[in-house]
DRENTORKOL-3810 file (N, C-alpha, C; in nm, 4 decimals):
REM DRENTORKOL-3810
@n.u->-0.6027; n.v->1.3883; n.w->1.5253; ca.u->-0.6066; ca.v->1.3280; ca.w->1.3995; c.u->-0.4675; c.v->1.2796; c.w->1.3666
@n.u->-0.4505; n.v->1.1610; n.w->1.3121; ca.u->-0.3306; ca.v->1.1080; ca.w->1.2711; c.u->-0.2805; c.v->1.1782; c.w->1.1401
@n.u->-0.1488; n.v->1.1869; n.w->1.1223; ca.u->-0.0937; ca.v->1.2411; ca.w->1.0102; c.u->-0.0962; c.v->1.1266; c.w->0.9004
@n.u->-0.1279; n.v->1.1689; n.w->0.7739; ca.u->-0.1297; ca.v->1.0808; ca.w->0.6681; c.u->0.0127; c.v->1.0428; c.w->0.6263
@n.u->0.0444; n.v->0.9197; n.w->0.6206; ca.u->0.1654; ca.v->0.8697; ca.w->0.5689; c.u->0.1476; c.v->0.7889; c.w->0.4530
@n.u->0.2014; n.v->0.8341; n.w->0.3320; ca.u->0.1756; ca.v->0.7805; ca.w->0.2016; c.u->0.3005; c.v->0.7288; c.w->0.1461
@n.u->0.2951; n.v->0.6020; n.w->0.0880; ca.u->0.4096; ca.v->0.5543; ca.w->0.0099; c.u->0.4113; c.v->0.6247; c.w->-0.1224
@n.u->0.5302; n.v->0.5985; n.w->-0.1938; ca.u->0.5488; ca.v->0.6632; ca.w->-0.3295; c.u->0.4404; c.v->0.6338; c.w->-0.4143
@n.u->0.3839; n.v->0.5115; n.w->-0.4127; ca.u->0.2767; ca.v->0.4563; ca.w->-0.5107; c.u->0.1404; c.v->0.5009; c.w->-0.4598
@n.u->0.1303; n.v->0.5665; n.w->-0.3481; ca.u->-0.0052; ca.v->0.6198; ca.w->-0.2917; c.u->-0.0581; c.v->0.5330; c.w->-0.1897
@n.u->0.0053; n.v->0.4150; n.w->-0.1600; ca.u->-0.0499; ca.v->0.3371; ca.w->-0.0523; c.u->-0.0446; c.v->0.4119; c.w->0.0789
@n.u->-0.1418; n.v->0.3846; n.w->0.1610; ca.u->-0.1489; ca.v->0.4629; ca.w->0.2881; c.u->-0.0915; c.v->0.3834; c.w->0.3968
@n.u->0.0394; n.v->0.4150; n.w->0.4240; ca.u->0.1058; ca.v->0.3407; ca.w->0.5304; c.u->0.0409; c.v->0.3566; c.w->0.6675
@n.u->-0.0114; n.v->0.4756; n.w->0.6927; ca.u->-0.0767; ca.v->0.5000; ca.w->0.8192; c.u->-0.2068; c.v->0.4148; c.w->0.8417
@n.u->-0.2556; n.v->0.3529; n.w->0.7297; ca.u->-0.3780; ca.v->0.2706; ca.w->0.7493; c.u->-0.3341; c.v->0.1265; c.w->0.7333
@n.u->-0.2187; n.v->0.1006; n.w->0.6863; ca.u->-0.1685; ca.v->-0.0426; ca.w->0.6741; c.u->-0.1486; c.v->-0.1106; c.w->0.7964
@n.u->-0.2056; n.v->-0.2337; n.w->0.8225; ca.u->-0.1854; ca.v->-0.3084; ca.w->0.9429; c.u->-0.0402; c.v->-0.3485; c.w->0.9734
@n.u->0.0446; n.v->-0.3541; n.w->0.8611; ca.u->0.1782; ca.v->-0.3948; ca.w->0.8828; c.u->0.2764; c.v->-0.2765; c.w->0.8980
@n.u->0.2280; n.v->-0.1560; n.w->0.8907; ca.u->0.3142; ca.v->-0.0379; ca.w->0.9262; c.u->0.3577; c.v->-0.0484; c.w->1.0635
@n.u->0.4799; n.v->-0.0150; n.w->1.0855; ca.u->0.5469; ca.v->-0.0290; ca.w->1.2137; c.u->0.4690; c.v->0.0265; c.w->1.3325
@n.u->0.4096; n.v->0.1393; n.w->1.3051; ca.u->0.3292; ca.v->0.2088; ca.w->1.4152; c.u->0.1982; c.v->0.1531; c.w->1.4384
@n.u->0.1468; n.v->0.0485; n.w->1.3523; ca.u->0.0268; ca.v->-0.0090; ca.w->1.3604; c.u->0.0362; c.v->-0.1533; c.w->1.4091
@n.u->0.1559; n.v->-0.2096; n.w->1.4122; ca.u->0.1685; ca.v->-0.3624; ca.w->1.4358; c.u->0.0994; c.v->-0.3954; c.w->1.5645
@n.u->0.0110; n.v->-0.4904; n.w->1.5605; ca.u->-0.0685; ca.v->-0.5455; ca.w->1.6751; c.u->-0.1543; c.v->-0.4421; c.w->1.7243
@n.u->-0.1555; n.v->-0.3065; n.w->1.6864; ca.u->-0.2517; ca.v->-0.2150; ca.w->1.7430; c.u->-0.3858; c.v->-0.2217; c.w->1.6658
@n.u->-0.3798; n.v->-0.2396; n.w->1.5403; ca.u->-0.5002; ca.v->-0.2422; ca.w->1.4578; c.u->-0.5600; c.v->-0.3848; c.w->1.4712
@n.u->-0.4747; n.v->-0.4831; n.w->1.4422; ca.u->-0.5094; ca.v->-0.6216; ca.w->1.4337; c.u->-0.3896; c.v->-0.7084; c.w->1.4514
@n.u->-0.4085; n.v->-0.8296; n.w->1.5050; ca.u->-0.2916; ca.v->-0.9198; ca.w->1.5210; c.u->-0.2362; c.v->-0.9636; c.w->1.3857
@n.u->-0.1068; n.v->-0.9970; n.w->1.3957; ca.u->-0.0361; ca.v->-1.0417; ca.w->1.2788; c.u->-0.1041; c.v->-1.1677; c.w->1.2032
@n.u->-0.1562; n.v->-1.2534; n.w->1.2774; ca.u->-0.2249; ca.v->-1.3730; ca.w->1.2264; c.u->-0.3368; c.v->-1.3271; c.w->1.1246
@n.u->-0.4097; n.v->-1.2259; n.w->1.1787; ca.u->-0.5303; ca.v->-1.1809; ca.w->1.0912; c.u->-0.4636; c.v->-1.1109; c.w->0.9658
@n.u->-0.3594; n.v->-1.0374; n.w->0.9747; ca.u->-0.3038; ca.v->-0.9701; ca.w->0.8557; c.u->-0.2609; c.v->-1.0817; c.w->0.7631
@n.u->-0.1912; n.v->-1.1786; n.w->0.8100; ca.u->-0.1402; ca.v->-1.2901; ca.w->0.7294; c.u->-0.2522; c.v->-1.3622; c.w->0.6515
@n.u->-0.3530; n.v->-1.4013; n.w->0.7303; ca.u->-0.4749; ca.v->-1.4724; ca.w->0.6688; c.u->-0.5423; c.v->-1.3857; c.w->0.5710
@n.u->-0.5685; n.v->-1.2539; n.w->0.5942; ca.u->-0.6305; ca.v->-1.1695; ca.w->0.5078; c.u->-0.5607; c.v->-1.1447; c.w->0.3832
@n.u->-0.4289; n.v->-1.1200; n.w->0.3866; ca.u->-0.3483; ca.v->-1.0992; ca.w->0.2660; c.u->-0.3521; c.v->-1.2335; c.w->0.1837
@n.u->-0.3492; n.v->-1.3426; n.w->0.2480; ca.u->-0.3538; ca.v->-1.4680; ca.w->0.1757; c.u->-0.4840; c.v->-1.4894; c.w->0.1056
@n.u->-0.5916; n.v->-1.4574; n.w->0.1753; ca.u->-0.7195; ca.v->-1.4709; ca.w->0.1081; c.u->-0.7451; c.v->-1.3796; c.w->-0.0003
@n.u->-0.7165; n.v->-1.2498; n.w->0.0139; ca.u->-0.7440; ca.v->-1.1442; ca.w->-0.0858; c.u->-0.6453; c.v->-1.1387; c.w->-0.1902
@n.u->-0.5123; n.v->-1.1477; n.w->-0.1619; ca.u->-0.4023; ca.v->-1.1217; ca.w->-0.2537; c.u->-0.3265; c.v->-1.2432; c.w->-0.2990
@n.u->-0.3514; n.v->-1.3503; n.w->-0.2231; ca.u->-0.2860; ca.v->-1.4770; ca.w->-0.2624; c.u->-0.1423; c.v->-1.4947; c.w->-0.2175
@n.u->-0.0945; n.v->-1.4099; n.w->-0.1306; ca.u->0.0439; ca.v->-1.4262; ca.w->-0.0932; c.u->0.0408; c.v->-1.4499; c.w->0.0603
@n.u->0.1460; n.v->-1.5246; n.w->0.0991; ca.u->0.1639; ca.v->-1.5654; ca.w->0.2412; c.u->0.2887; c.v->-1.5090; c.w->0.2991
@n.u->0.2824; n.v->-1.4130; n.w->0.3875; ca.u->0.3988; ca.v->-1.3500; ca.w->0.4460; c.u->0.4080; c.v->-1.4014; c.w->0.5874
@n.u->0.5298; n.v->-1.4617; n.w->0.6192; ca.u->0.5431; ca.v->-1.5106; ca.w->0.7471; c.u->0.5299; c.v->-1.3981; c.w->0.8537
@n.u->0.4680; n.v->-1.4285; n.w->0.9631; ca.u->0.4386; ca.v->-1.3271; ca.w->1.0625; c.u->0.5583; c.v->-1.2506; c.w->1.1110
@n.u->0.6772; n.v->-1.3197; n.w->1.1232; ca.u->0.7943; ca.v->-1.2499; ca.w->1.1572; c.u->0.8469; c.v->-1.1399; c.w->1.0554
@n.u->0.7906; n.v->-1.1321; n.w->0.9336; ca.u->0.8196; ca.v->-1.0461; ca.w->0.8410; c.u->0.7241; c.v->-0.9303; c.w->0.8220
@n.u->0.6076; n.v->-0.9458; n.w->0.8914; ca.u->0.5066; ca.v->-0.8464; ca.w->0.8886; c.u->0.5392; c.v->-0.7210; c.w->0.9639
@n.u->0.6226; n.v->-0.6440; n.w->0.9031; ca.u->0.6598; ca.v->-0.5071; ca.w->0.9640; c.u->0.7214; c.v->-0.4295; c.w->0.8548
@n.u->0.6744; n.v->-0.2988; n.w->0.8415; ca.u->0.7263; ca.v->-0.2128; ca.w->0.7324; c.u->0.7416; c.v->-0.0648; c.w->0.7930
@n.u->0.8464; n.v->-0.0101; n.w->0.7591; ca.u->0.8767; ca.v->0.1239; ca.w->0.8181; c.u->0.8233; c.v->0.2311; c.w->0.7241
@n.u->0.7731; n.v->0.1996; n.w->0.6013; ca.u->0.7257; ca.v->0.2904; ca.w->0.5057; c.u->0.8399; c.v->0.3197; c.w->0.4025
@n.u->0.8014; n.v->0.3632; n.w->0.2828; ca.u->0.8953; ca.v->0.3786; ca.w->0.1726; c.u->1.0129; c.v->0.4668; c.w->0.2014
@n.u->0.9862; n.v->0.5746; n.w->0.2623; ca.u->1.0994; ca.v->0.6787; ca.w->0.2722; c.u->1.1795; c.v->0.6608; c.w->0.3882
@n.u->1.1696; n.v->0.5463; n.w->0.4667; ca.u->1.2476; ca.v->0.5428; ca.w->0.5898; c.u->1.3401; c.v->0.4207; c.w->0.5754
@n.u->1.4435; n.v->0.4242; n.w->0.6585; ca.u->1.5377; ca.v->0.3114; ca.w->0.6568; c.u->1.4920; c.v->0.2125; c.w->0.7575
@n.u->1.5017; n.v->0.0916; n.w->0.7241; ca.u->1.4628; ca.v->-0.0299; ca.w->0.8173; c.u->1.3974; c.v->-0.1368; c.w->0.7193
@n.u->1.3113; n.v->-0.2128; n.w->0.7879; ca.u->1.2419; ca.v->-0.3161; ca.w->0.7138; c.u->1.1269; c.v->-0.2704; c.w->0.6217
@n.u->1.1388; n.v->-0.3153; n.w->0.4966; ca.u->1.0406; ca.v->-0.2790; ca.w->0.3980; c.u->0.9662; c.v->-0.4140; c.w->0.3596
@n.u->0.8449; n.v->-0.4214; n.w->0.3720; ca.u->0.7689; ca.v->-0.5503; ca.w->0.3503; c.u->0.7813; c.v->-0.5964; c.w->0.2042
@n.u->0.7644; n.v->-0.4984; n.w->0.1116; ca.u->0.7663; ca.v->-0.5359; ca.w->-0.0318; c.u->0.9135; c.v->-0.5014; c.w->-0.0824
@n.u->0.9984; n.v->-0.5943; n.w->-0.0633; ca.u->1.1322; ca.v->-0.5810; ca.w->-0.0968; c.u->1.1603; c.v->-0.5725; c.w->-0.2495
@n.u->1.0644; n.v->-0.6238; n.w->-0.3279; ca.u->1.0672; ca.v->-0.6224; ca.w->-0.4720; c.u->0.9910; c.v->-0.5167; c.w->-0.5413
@n.u->0.9514; n.v->-0.4141; n.w->-0.4668; ca.u->0.8704; ca.v->-0.3082; ca.w->-0.5182; c.u->0.9563; c.v->-0.2270; c.w->-0.6288
@n.u->0.9035; n.v->-0.2151; n.w->-0.7436; ca.u->0.9599; ca.v->-0.1320; ca.w->-0.8484; c.u->0.9513; c.v->0.0153; c.w->-0.8338
@n.u->0.8478; n.v->0.0541; n.w->-0.7691; ca.u->0.8126; ca.v->0.1932; ca.w->-0.7543; c.u->0.9195; c.v->0.2747; c.w->-0.6650
@n.u->0.9416; n.v->0.2141; n.w->-0.5508; ca.u->1.0268; ca.v->0.2837; ca.w->-0.4500; c.u->1.1566; c.v->0.3254; c.w->-0.5160
@n.u->1.2436; n.v->0.2474; n.w->-0.5783; ca.u->1.3678; ca.v->0.2840; ca.w->-0.6274; c.u->1.3522; c.v->0.3898; c.w->-0.7408
@n.u->1.2516; n.v->0.3837; n.w->-0.8169; ca.u->1.2254; ca.v->0.4818; ca.w->-0.9248; c.u->1.1986; c.v->0.6164; c.w->-0.8695
@n.u->1.1073; n.v->0.6212; n.w->-0.7636; ca.u->1.0812; ca.v->0.7480; ca.w->-0.7072; c.u->1.1881; c.v->0.8082; c.w->-0.6385
@n.u->1.2694; n.v->0.7246; n.w->-0.5558; ca.u->1.3851; ca.v->0.7713; ca.w->-0.4968; c.u->1.4922; c.v->0.8241; c.w->-0.5862
@n.u->1.5153; n.v->0.7548; n.w->-0.6953; ca.u->1.6055; ca.v->0.7945; ca.w->-0.7969; c.u->1.5701; c.v->0.9273; c.w->-0.8606
@n.u->1.4385; n.v->0.9470; n.w->-0.8866; ca.u->1.3855; ca.v->1.0810; ca.w->-0.9404; c.u->1.3653; c.v->1.1916; c.w->-0.8371
@n.u->1.3893; n.v->1.1483; n.w->-0.7077; ca.u->1.3775; ca.v->1.2434; ca.w->-0.5930; c.u->1.2316; c.v->1.3000; c.w->-0.5825
@n.u->1.1332; n.v->1.2151; n.w->-0.5972; ca.u->0.9981; ca.v->1.2429; ca.w->-0.5973; c.u->0.9473; c.v->1.2280; c.w->-0.4583
@n.u->0.8560; n.v->1.3183; n.w->-0.4086; ca.u->0.7923; ca.v->1.3060; ca.w->-0.2844; c.u->0.6980; c.v->1.1743; c.w->-0.2961
@n.u->0.6259; n.v->1.1718; n.w->-0.4021; ca.u->0.5533; ca.v->1.0559; ca.w->-0.4387; c.u->0.5235; c.v->1.0557; c.w->-0.5959
@n.u->0.4689; n.v->0.9550; n.w->-0.6510; ca.u->0.4505; ca.v->0.9432; ca.w->-0.7945; c.u->0.3523; c.v->1.0450; c.w->-0.8475
@n.u->0.2692; n.v->1.1163; n.w->-0.7662; ca.u->0.1793; ca.v->1.2155; ca.w->-0.8227; c.u->0.2535; c.v->1.3321; c.w->-0.8834
@n.u->0.3775; n.v->1.3459; n.w->-0.8400; ca.u->0.4508; ca.v->1.4576; ca.w->-0.8927; c.u->0.5315; c.v->1.4315; c.w->-1.0196
@n.u->0.5228; n.v->1.3097; n.w->-1.0662; ca.u->0.5948; ca.v->1.2699; ca.w->-1.1810; c.u->0.5262; c.v->1.3064; c.w->-1.3147
@n.u->0.6073; n.v->1.3449; n.w->-1.4185; ca.u->0.5461; ca.v->1.3756; ca.w->-1.5457; c.u->0.4844; c.v->1.2525; c.w->-1.6205
@n.u->0.5323; n.v->1.1339; n.w->-1.5724; ca.u->0.4774; ca.v->1.0129; ca.w->-1.6348; c.u->0.3710; c.v->0.9423; c.w->-1.5570
@n.u->0.3153; n.v->1.0205; n.w->-1.4626; ca.u->0.2057; ca.v->0.9687; ca.w->-1.3658; c.u->0.0989; c.v->0.8888; c.w->-1.4389
@n.u->0.0380; n.v->0.9462; n.w->-1.5486; ca.u->-0.0716; ca.v->0.8819; ca.w->-1.6153; c.u->-0.0422; c.v->0.7556; c.w->-1.6915
@n.u->0.0761; n.v->0.7473; n.w->-1.7400; ca.u->0.1121; ca.v->0.6303; ca.w->-1.8359; c.u->0.2127; c.v->0.5401; c.w->-1.7771
@n.u->0.2611; n.v->0.5606; n.w->-1.6512; ca.u->0.3715; ca.v->0.4731; ca.w->-1.5996; c.u->0.3208; c.v->0.3363; c.w->-1.5666
@n.u->0.3866; n.v->0.2389; n.w->-1.6353; ca.u->0.3602; ca.v->0.0943; ca.w->-1.6157; c.u->0.4180; c.v->0.0450; c.w->-1.4722
@n.u->0.5261; n.v->0.1066; n.w->-1.4317; ca.u->0.5787; ca.v->0.0655; ca.w->-1.3048; c.u->0.4810; c.v->0.1123; c.w->-1.1927
@n.u->0.4294; n.v->0.2276; n.w->-1.2016; ca.u->0.3310; ca.v->0.2777; ca.w->-1.0992; c.u->0.1994; c.v->0.1833; c.w->-1.1060
@n.u->0.1567; n.v->0.1552; n.w->-1.2244; ca.u->0.0395; ca.v->0.0721; ca.w->-1.2518; c.u->0.0496; c.v->-0.0652; c.w->-1.1781
@n.u->0.1677; n.v->-0.1172; n.w->-1.1752; ca.u->0.1975; ca.v->-0.2472; ca.w->-1.1101; c.u->0.1652; c.v->-0.2534; c.w->-0.9662
@n.u->0.1533; n.v->-0.1327; n.w->-0.9003; ca.u->0.1224; ca.v->-0.1225; ca.w->-0.7644; c.u->-0.0023; c.v->-0.0572; c.w->-0.7363
@n.u->-0.0134; n.v->0.0605; n.w->-0.7952; ca.u->-0.1255; ca.v->0.1623; ca.w->-0.7596; c.u->-0.2577; c.v->0.1226; c.w->-0.8183
@n.u->-0.2607; n.v->0.0330; n.w->-0.9176; ca.u->-0.3825; ca.v->0.0046; ca.w->-0.9811; c.u->-0.4369; c.v->-0.1382; c.w->-0.9513
@n.u->-0.3696; n.v->-0.2174; n.w->-0.8671; ca.u->-0.3946; ca.v->-0.3577; ca.w->-0.8433; c.u->-0.5218; c.v->-0.3879; c.w->-0.7662
@n.u->-0.5629; n.v->-0.2882; n.w->-0.6803; ca.u->-0.6602; ca.v->-0.3181; ca.w->-0.5845; c.u->-0.8032; c.v->-0.3419; c.w->-0.6478
@n.u->-0.8265; n.v->-0.2561; n.w->-0.7529; ca.u->-0.9604; ca.v->-0.2647; ca.w->-0.8149; c.u->-0.9697; c.v->-0.3929; c.w->-0.8879
@n.u->-0.8556; n.v->-0.4536; n.w->-0.9454; ca.u->-0.8553; ca.v->-0.5805; ca.w->-1.0140; c.u->-0.8938; c.v->-0.6972; c.w->-0.9071
@n.u->-0.8273; n.v->-0.6793; n.w->-0.7938; ca.u->-0.8456; ca.v->-0.7806; ca.w->-0.6866; c.u->-0.9885; c.v->-0.7858; c.w->-0.6377
@n.u->-1.0508; n.v->-0.6577; n.w->-0.6213; ca.u->-1.1883; ca.v->-0.6540; ca.w->-0.5760; c.u->-1.2839; c.v->-0.7193; c.w->-0.6808
@n.u->-1.2530; n.v->-0.7090; n.w->-0.8050; ca.u->-1.3402; ca.v->-0.7681; ca.w->-0.9042; c.u->-1.3304; c.v->-0.9158; c.w->-0.9048
@n.u->-1.2074; n.v->-0.9701; n.w->-0.8766; ca.u->-1.1939; ca.v->-1.1113; ca.w->-0.8799; c.u->-1.2455; c.v->-1.1810; c.w->-0.7553
@n.u->-1.2550; n.v->-1.1105; n.w->-0.6444; ca.u->-1.2945; ca.v->-1.1752; ca.w->-0.5169; c.u->-1.4456; c.v->-1.2045; c.w->-0.5242
@n.u->-1.4781; n.v->-1.3412; n.w->-0.5048; ca.u->-1.6122; ca.v->-1.3764; ca.w->-0.5355; c.u->-1.7251; c.v->-1.3432; c.w->-0.4232
@n.u->-1.6713; n.v->-1.3128; n.w->-0.3128; ca.u->-1.7672; ca.v->-1.2897; ca.w->-0.2071; c.u->-1.7781; c.v->-1.1437; c.w->-0.1730
@n.u->-1.8834; n.v->-1.1002; n.w->-0.0978; ca.u->-1.8989; ca.v->-0.9589; ca.w->-0.0560; c.u->-1.7885; c.v->-0.9234; c.w->0.0447
@n.u->-1.7262; n.v->-0.8148; n.w->0.0270; ca.u->-1.6192; ca.v->-0.7678; ca.w->0.1195; c.u->-1.6838; c.v->-0.6885; c.w->0.2292
@n.u->-1.6561; n.v->-0.7338; n.w->0.3445; ca.u->-1.7180; ca.v->-0.6613; ca.w->0.4715; c.u->-1.6441; c.v->-0.5248; c.w->0.4830
@n.u->-1.7133; n.v->-0.4352; n.w->0.5596; ca.u->-1.6539; ca.v->-0.3092; ca.w->0.5803; c.u->-1.5193; c.v->-0.3304; c.w->0.6632
@n.u->-1.5096; n.v->-0.4171; n.w->0.7504; ca.u->-1.3945; ca.v->-0.4458; ca.w->0.8289; c.u->-1.2866; c.v->-0.4892; c.w->0.7427
@n.u->-1.3081; n.v->-0.5867; n.w->0.6492; ca.u->-1.2191; ca.v->-0.6360; ca.w->0.5514; c.u->-1.1698; c.v->-0.5268; c.w->0.4614
@n.u->-1.2634; n.v->-0.4403; n.w->0.4110; ca.u->-1.2329; ca.v->-0.3339; ca.w->0.3247; c.u->-1.1388; c.v->-0.2384; c.w->0.3964
@n.u->-1.1628; n.v->-0.2056; n.w->0.5161; ca.u->-1.0787; ca.v->-0.1028; ca.w->0.5970; c.u->-0.9413; c.v->-0.1609; c.w->0.6076
@n.u->-0.9239; n.v->-0.2925; n.w->0.6374; ca.u->-0.7860; ca.v->-0.3517; ca.w->0.6660; c.u->-0.7116; c.v->-0.3872; c.w->0.5370
@n.u->-0.7861; n.v->-0.4413; n.w->0.4393; ca.u->-0.7162; ca.v->-0.5045; ca.w->0.3239; c.u->-0.7264; c.v->-0.4302; c.w->0.1948
@n.u->-0.8170; n.v->-0.3332; n.w->0.1908; ca.u->-0.8281; ca.v->-0.2617; ca.w->0.0622; c.u->-0.7955; c.v->-0.1141; c.w->0.0714
@n.u->-0.8543; n.v->-0.0478; n.w->0.1665; ca.u->-0.8454; ca.v->0.0952; ca.w->0.1776; c.u->-0.6971; c.v->0.1367; c.w->0.1740
@n.u->-0.6106; n.v->0.0772; n.w->0.2551; ca.u->-0.4691; ca.v->0.1238; ca.w->0.2564; c.u->-0.4040; c.v->0.1173; c.w->0.1227
@n.u->-0.4545; n.v->0.0312; n.w->0.0243; ca.u->-0.3781; ca.v->0.0082; ca.w->-0.0983; c.u->-0.4442; c.v->0.0596; c.w->-0.2179
@n.u->-0.5303; n.v->0.1595; n.w->-0.1936; ca.u->-0.6015; ca.v->0.2304; ca.w->-0.3113; c.u->-0.5050; c.v->0.3458; c.w->-0.3617
@n.u->-0.3911; n.v->0.3035; n.w->-0.4063; ca.u->-0.2801; ca.v->0.3958; ca.w->-0.4470; c.u->-0.3214; c.v->0.4928; c.w->-0.5456
@n.u->-0.3831; n.v->0.4673; n.w->-0.6562; ca.u->-0.4048; ca.v->0.5515; ca.w->-0.7630; c.u->-0.5073; c.v->0.6627; c.w->-0.7093
@n.u->-0.6074; n.v->0.6346; n.w->-0.6431; ca.u->-0.6981; ca.v->0.7336; ca.w->-0.5953; c.u->-0.6385; c.v->0.8285; c.w->-0.4944
@n.u->-0.5419; n.v->0.7760; n.w->-0.4107; ca.u->-0.4706; ca.v->0.8594; ca.w->-0.3169; c.u->-0.3727; c.v->0.9511; c.w->-0.3922
@n.u->-0.3138; n.v->0.9102; n.w->-0.5016; ca.u->-0.2221; ca.v->0.9907; ca.w->-0.5749; c.u->-0.3029; c.v->1.1002; c.w->-0.6498
@n.u->-0.4225; n.v->1.0664; n.w->-0.7040; ca.u->-0.4936; ca.v->1.1630; ca.w->-0.7749; c.u->-0.5303; c.v->1.2768; c.w->-0.6796
@n.u->-0.5760; n.v->1.2395; n.w->-0.5555; ca.u->-0.6085; ca.v->1.3370; ca.w->-0.4633; c.u->-0.4850; c.v->1.4347; c.w->-0.4319
@n.u->-0.3705; n.v->1.3816; n.w->-0.4197; ca.u->-0.2474; ca.v->1.4485; ca.w->-0.3913; c.u->-0.2152; c.v->1.5485; c.w->-0.5112
@n.u->-0.2275; n.v->1.4829; n.w->-0.6262; ca.u->-0.2080; ca.v->1.5635; ca.w->-0.7555; c.u->-0.2975; c.v->1.6898; c.w->-0.7654
@n.u->-0.4219; n.v->1.6701; n.w->-0.7275; ca.u->-0.5107; ca.v->1.7865; ca.w->-0.7292; c.u->-0.4696; c.v->1.8953; c.w->-0.6330
@n.u->-0.4180; n.v->1.8615; n.w->-0.5140; ca.u->-0.3747; ca.v->1.9527; ca.w->-0.4158; c.u->-0.2489; c.v->2.0274; c.w->-0.4624
@n.u->-0.1533; n.v->1.9512; n.w->-0.5296; ca.u->-0.0225; ca.v->2.0050; ca.w->-0.5513; c.u->-0.0136; c.v->2.0809; c.w->-0.6808
END
């Protein structure tokens, strides 16, 4: 069984197709690029599709993420440990977006699409699970 690798915002790096250990193992970069464009409306050049995860040094895909610097400054393992967890607008900007995207997408999302493009980014539910453990 693989080890869970979670970003500060609850994103599951270990499930993300752009995570460095998953590049081209889960799906080709072209598929990632097309899927992210379809579901999220952004186009990442294939040469940029690589991320080492929040707590590692190297390439970070979301260079504008507001959650990462906040969590690092507060020396948090992840946002589930923060006293502002429930009301944090910074966290909401990342951890809560996937439900809104699912509501806006007009077609039925296949199980394969869900596994690749939605499950890795269900940040809030991952953090709630972590909070219950901790």
